[in-house]
C-alpha positions as CSV (number, residue, x, y, z in Angstrom):
1,P,-21.9,-6.7,18.6
2,L,-21.4,-10.3,17.4
3,Q,-21.2,-13.3,19.6
4,I,-19.3,-16.1,17.8
5,Q,-18.8,-19.7,19.2
6,G,-16.6,-22.5,17.9
7,P,-15.2,-24.8,17.2
8,L,-14.6,-23.8,13.5
9,Q,-15.5,-26.7,11.2
10,P,-13.8,-26.0,7.8
11,Q,-15.5,-27.2,4.6
12,N,-15.1,-26.6,0.9
13,V,-16.1,-23.1,0.1
14,T,-16.0,-20.6,-2.9
15,V,-14.8,-17.0,-2.4
16,D,-15.1,-14.0,-4.7
17,G,-11.6,-12.5,-4.8
18,S,-12.4,-9.5,-7.0
19,L,-12.9,-7.0,-4.1
20,S,-10.1,-8.0,-1.8
21,S,-7.6,-10.8,-1.2
22,Q,-8.2,-10.3,2.6
23,F,-11.2,-12.6,2.6
24,L,-9.1,-15.4,1.2
25,T,-6.2,-14.7,3.6
26,G,-8.5,-14.9,6.6
27,L,-9.9,-18.2,5.6
28,L,-6.5,-19.6,4.8
29,F,-5.3,-18.8,8.3
30,A,-8.5,-20.0,10.0
31,F,-8.8,-23.2,8.1
32,A,-5.1,-24.1,8.4
33,A,-5.3,-23.8,12.2
34,S,-8.4,-25.9,12.6
35,T,-9.0,-28.4,9.8
36,K,-9.0,-32.1,10.5
37,E,-9.2,-33.1,6.9
38,A,-8.2,-31.7,3.5
39,V,-10.5,-28.8,2.4
40,T,-10.5,-26.7,-0.7
41,I,-11.1,-23.0,-1.1
42,T,-12.1,-22.1,-4.6
43,V,-11.5,-18.5,-5.7
44,T,-12.9,-16.5,-8.5
45,N,-11.3,-13.5,-10.1
46,L,-8.6,-13.1,-7.4
47,K,-6.8,-9.8,-7.2
48,S,-3.7,-8.8,-5.3
49,K,-2.0,-12.2,-5.7
50,P,1.3,-11.0,-4.1
51,Y,-0.5,-10.6,-0.8
52,I,-1.6,-14.3,-1.0
53,D,2.0,-15.3,-1.7
54,L,3.0,-13.6,1.5
55,S,0.2,-15.3,3.5
56,L,1.2,-18.7,2.1
57,K,4.8,-18.1,2.9
58,V,4.0,-17.2,6.6
59,L,1.8,-20.3,7.0
60,Q,4.4,-22.6,5.4
61,D,7.1,-21.1,7.7
62,F,5.1,-22.2,10.7
63,G,4.6,-25.8,9.3
64,Y,1.2,-25.6,7.6
65,S,0.7,-27.4,4.3
66,I,-1.3,-25.6,1.6
67,S,-1.2,-26.2,-2.2
68,N,-1.9,-23.4,-4.6
69,N,-3.6,-24.4,-7.9
70,N,-2.8,-21.4,-10.1
71,Y,-4.6,-19.1,-7.6
72,E,-7.9,-20.7,-8.6
73,S,-8.1,-23.1,-5.7
74,F,-6.2,-23.8,-2.5
75,I,-6.1,-27.1,-0.7
76,I,-5.5,-26.9,3.0
77,Y,-4.2,-30.1,4.6
78,P,-4.5,-31.1,8.2
79,T,-1.4,-30.6,10.4
80,I,-0.4,-34.0,11.8
81,Q,1.9,-32.4,14.5
82,Q,1.6,-29.2,16.4
83,P,2.7,-26.2,14.3
84,K,6.4,-25.3,14.6
85,T,7.5,-22.9,17.3
86,I,10.2,-20.7,15.6
87,N,11.9,-17.4,16.0
88,Y,10.3,-15.2,13.4
89,T,11.2,-11.7,12.2
90,V,8.2,-9.8,10.8
91,E,9.2,-8.0,7.5
92,G,9.3,-4.2,7.3
93,D,6.1,-2.8,5.8
94,W,6.5,-1.6,2.2
95,S,3.1,0.0,2.1
96,G,4.0,2.4,5.0
97,A,7.6,2.8,3.7
98,A,6.2,3.9,0.3
99,F,5.3,7.3,1.8
100,L,8.8,7.8,3.1
101,L,10.3,6.9,-0.2
102,V,8.0,9.3,-2.0
103,A,9.0,12.0,0.6
104,G,12.6,11.4,-0.4
105,A,11.8,11.7,-4.1
106,I,9.9,14.9,-3.6
107,A,11.9,16.7,-0.9
108,G,15.4,15.3,-0.8
109,N,17.8,12.6,0.2
110,I,16.8,10.0,2.8
111,T,17.6,6.4,3.7
112,V,14.9,4.0,4.7
113,K,16.1,1.0,6.6
114,G,14.5,-2.3,7.5
115,L,13.0,-3.3,4.2
116,D,13.5,-6.6,2.5
117,V,14.1,-6.0,-1.2
118,F,13.4,-9.7,-1.8
119,S,10.0,-9.6,-0.2
120,T,6.9,-10.9,-1.9
121,Q,4.9,-7.8,-0.6
122,A,3.1,-6.3,-3.5
123,D,3.9,-2.7,-2.5
124,K,7.6,-3.3,-3.1
125,K,6.6,-2.3,-6.6
126,I,6.8,1.4,-5.5
127,L,10.5,1.1,-6.5
128,E,9.5,0.7,-10.2
129,A,7.5,4.0,-10.1
130,L,10.3,5.8,-8.4
131,Q,12.8,4.6,-11.0
132,D,10.5,5.4,-13.9
133,C,9.9,9.0,-12.7
134,G,13.7,9.7,-12.6
135,C,14.6,9.3,-8.9
136,K,18.1,8.2,-7.9
137,L,18.0,5.0,-6.0
138,S,20.6,2.9,-4.2
139,I,19.2,-0.4,-3.2
140,R,20.8,-2.7,-0.7
141,D,19.6,-5.8,1.1
142,T,17.9,-4.0,4.0
143,E,18.0,-0.3,3.2
144,I,17.3,2.1,0.4
145,D,18.8,5.5,-0.4
146,I,16.6,7.8,-2.4
147,A,17.3,11.2,-3.8
148,N,15.4,13.4,-6.3
149,P,17.0,14.1,-9.7
150,P,19.7,16.7,-10.2
151,L,17.1,19.4,-10.8
152,G,15.3,18.5,-7.6
153,A,11.6,17.8,-7.7
154,R,11.4,19.8,-10.9
155,G,13.3,17.0,-12.6
156,L,10.7,14.3,-11.9
157,K,8.8,13.1,-15.0
158,A,5.4,11.5,-15.5
159,F,5.1,7.7,-15.5
160,H,2.7,4.9,-16.3
161,F,2.0,2.4,-13.5
162,N,-0.3,-0.6,-13.1
163,A,-1.5,-0.7,-9.4
164,T,-4.2,-3.4,-9.9
165,D,-2.2,-5.9,-7.6
166,C,-1.0,-3.2,-5.2
167,P,-3.9,-0.7,-4.8
168,D,-2.6,0.6,-1.5
169,L,0.1,2.4,-3.5
170,F,-2.4,4.8,-5.1
171,P,-2.2,7.4,-2.3
172,P,1.6,7.7,-2.3
173,L,1.7,7.5,-6.1
174,V,-0.6,10.4,-6.4
175,A,1.6,12.5,-4.0
176,L,4.5,11.6,-6.2
177,A,2.7,12.3,-9.5
178,A,1.7,15.7,-8.2
179,Y,5.4,16.7,-8.7
180,C,6.0,14.8,-11.9
181,K,5.9,16.9,-15.1
182,G,3.3,15.7,-17.5
183,K,0.4,13.2,-17.4
184,T,0.9,10.3,-15.1
185,V,-1.4,7.3,-15.7
186,I,-2.2,4.8,-13.0
187,E,-4.2,1.6,-13.7
188,G,-6.4,-0.2,-11.2
189,V,-9.0,2.5,-10.0
190,S,-11.6,-0.2,-9.7
191,R,-9.8,-1.6,-6.7
192,L,-10.3,1.6,-4.7
193,A,-14.0,1.7,-4.1
194,Y,-14.1,-0.5,-1.0
195,K,-11.1,0.8,1.0
196,E,-11.4,3.0,4.1
197,S,-12.8,5.6,1.8
198,D,-13.7,5.5,-1.9
199,R,-10.1,6.3,-2.6
200,G,-10.4,7.3,-6.2
201,I,-12.9,10.0,-5.5
202,T,-11.2,11.0,-2.2
203,L,-7.9,11.5,-3.9
204,Q,-9.5,13.5,-6.7
205,D,-11.4,15.7,-4.2
206,E,-8.7,16.3,-1.6
207,F,-5.7,16.8,-4.0
208,G,-8.0,18.9,-6.1
209,K,-8.2,21.3,-3.1
210,M,-4.4,21.7,-3.5
211,G,-4.7,22.5,-7.1
212,L,-3.9,19.1,-8.6
213,E,-6.0,17.9,-11.6
214,I,-7.0,14.2,-11.4
215,I,-9.2,12.6,-14.0
216,L,-10.9,9.3,-13.4
217,Q,-11.5,7.5,-16.7
218,G,-12.8,4.0,-16.3
219,D,-10.1,2.0,-14.6
220,L,-7.5,4.7,-15.2
221,M,-6.4,7.7,-13.0
222,I,-4.8,10.5,-15.0
223,I,-2.8,13.0,-13.0
224,N,-1.6,16.3,-14.6
225,G,1.4,17.0,-12.4
226,G,4.5,19.1,-12.2
227,K,2.7,22.5,-11.7
228,G,3.1,22.7,-7.9
229,L,0.6,22.4,-5.1
230,Q,-1.0,25.2,-3.1
231,G,-1.9,25.4,0.5
232,A,-5.3,24.1,1.4
233,H,-7.6,22.6,4.1
234,V,-8.1,18.9,3.4
235,H,-9.7,16.0,5.1
236,S,-8.4,12.4,5.5
237,R,-12.0,11.0,5.2
238,H,-10.9,8.8,8.1
239,D,-8.5,7.0,5.8
240,H,-4.9,6.6,7.1
241,R,-3.4,6.4,3.6
242,I,-5.1,9.6,2.5
243,A,-3.8,11.5,5.6
244,M,-0.2,10.3,4.9
245,A,-0.5,11.1,1.2
246,C,-1.6,14.7,1.9
247,A,1.1,15.1,4.4
248,V,3.9,13.9,2.1
249,A,2.5,16.1,-0.7
250,T,2.8,19.2,1.4
251,L,6.6,18.8,1.7
252,K,7.0,21.0,-1.4
253,A,3.7,22.8,-1.4
254,N,3.9,26.6,-1.6
255,C,1.9,27.1,1.6
256,E,0.8,25.2,4.7
257,V,-1.8,22.4,4.4
258,I,-4.2,21.6,7.2
259,I,-5.4,18.0,7.5
260,D,-8.6,17.3,9.4
261,D,-8.8,13.9,11.1
262,A,-5.0,13.7,10.7
263,E,-5.0,11.0,13.5
264,A,-6.4,8.5,11.0
265,I,-2.7,7.4,10.5
266,D,-2.9,5.6,13.9
267,K,-4.5,2.6,12.1
268,S,-1.3,1.6,10.4
269,Y,1.6,4.0,11.1
270,P,1.1,5.9,14.4
271,D,4.7,7.3,14.3
272,F,4.4,8.7,10.8
273,Y,4.3,12.4,11.8
274,K,7.3,11.9,14.1
275,H,9.2,10.3,11.3
276,I,8.6,13.0,8.8
277,E,9.5,15.6,11.5
278,K,12.9,13.9,11.7
279,L,13.2,14.5,8.0
280,G,12.6,18.2,8.5
281,A,8.9,18.6,8.1
282,I,7.1,21.1,10.4
283,V,4.1,19.4,12.0
284,T,1.8,21.4,14.3
285,T,-1.3,20.3,16.1
286,V,-4.1,22.8,15.6
C-alpha cells in the first residue's frame, strides 16, 4: 500500500507520452485543480492525442484554463475563481460501443443509442473500419443503425486501419476482421504491449485457438479472415477487452466458445453479457 499526503505542489515537468496518454491526463487534472501559478507540462512523443482533446474539453467546460502548444507542451493557469458548478452529461463510451457495433456487423441489424457522433473520443474511428469493410450504417446525432451486407457476414471484406491513436479498438477490430474475407492490416501494434495484457500476443494466441491466423509483423497486425471460426476454450488473460472481443467473435462461430475469466468485463462494461443476450446471444455460466 501507498500513503500519500498533500498538498500537491505543481511544478514544471516533462512526461514521456509514448506509452500512454493517461499519464498526461492525470497530471492535467491534478495540476489544474491545485496550481497557484502557471506551470508547464512538456510532453515527448505523445500518442492517442484525441484522448487529450477530450480531457482538455472536460477541464475547460468546468472553467479551467489550459493552453495546448501543438501537443508538445501544455500550460496550466491558476483558476482565479472556484471552478464552475454545471449540469454535465457524460458522453456515451465509444470504446465499449465498438463491440456492439461489431456485433451488428457480424450477426445482424442492431441500433446503438447514446453515442455522440461529434465526440472527440478516439474510438469513434470504429465507424471508418465498419464502412470500409462493407457494413451498412445509418448515422444520426445520438444513435447508429448497423447491418451486415446483403450477403450477411460473408459479404464483409478486408480493410486497412491505423489504430495508433485508438489502440483500444484492436480487440473489436480483430473480432470484425475474423469475418472479413482477405487480409486485414491494422497498424499500431506497438501500442498494445502495456495494456491489461500484451494485447498483440494475447489476440494472436486466443483467436488462434478459434482458428484465426494473426501475424504480427513489426507495427502491423495481419489477419487472414473470412474462413469462419471454430469453437474453442479461450482465456481473457484478465483483460476486459479480450473477453468482450472473444464473446462478440463467437456470435457466428460454428460451435460454442468457453471464455475463462469472463468476468474481466466488470472493469469497464459489467452489463456487456446482458446486452448481447438482448441481441440474441446465448450466454451460460459454467
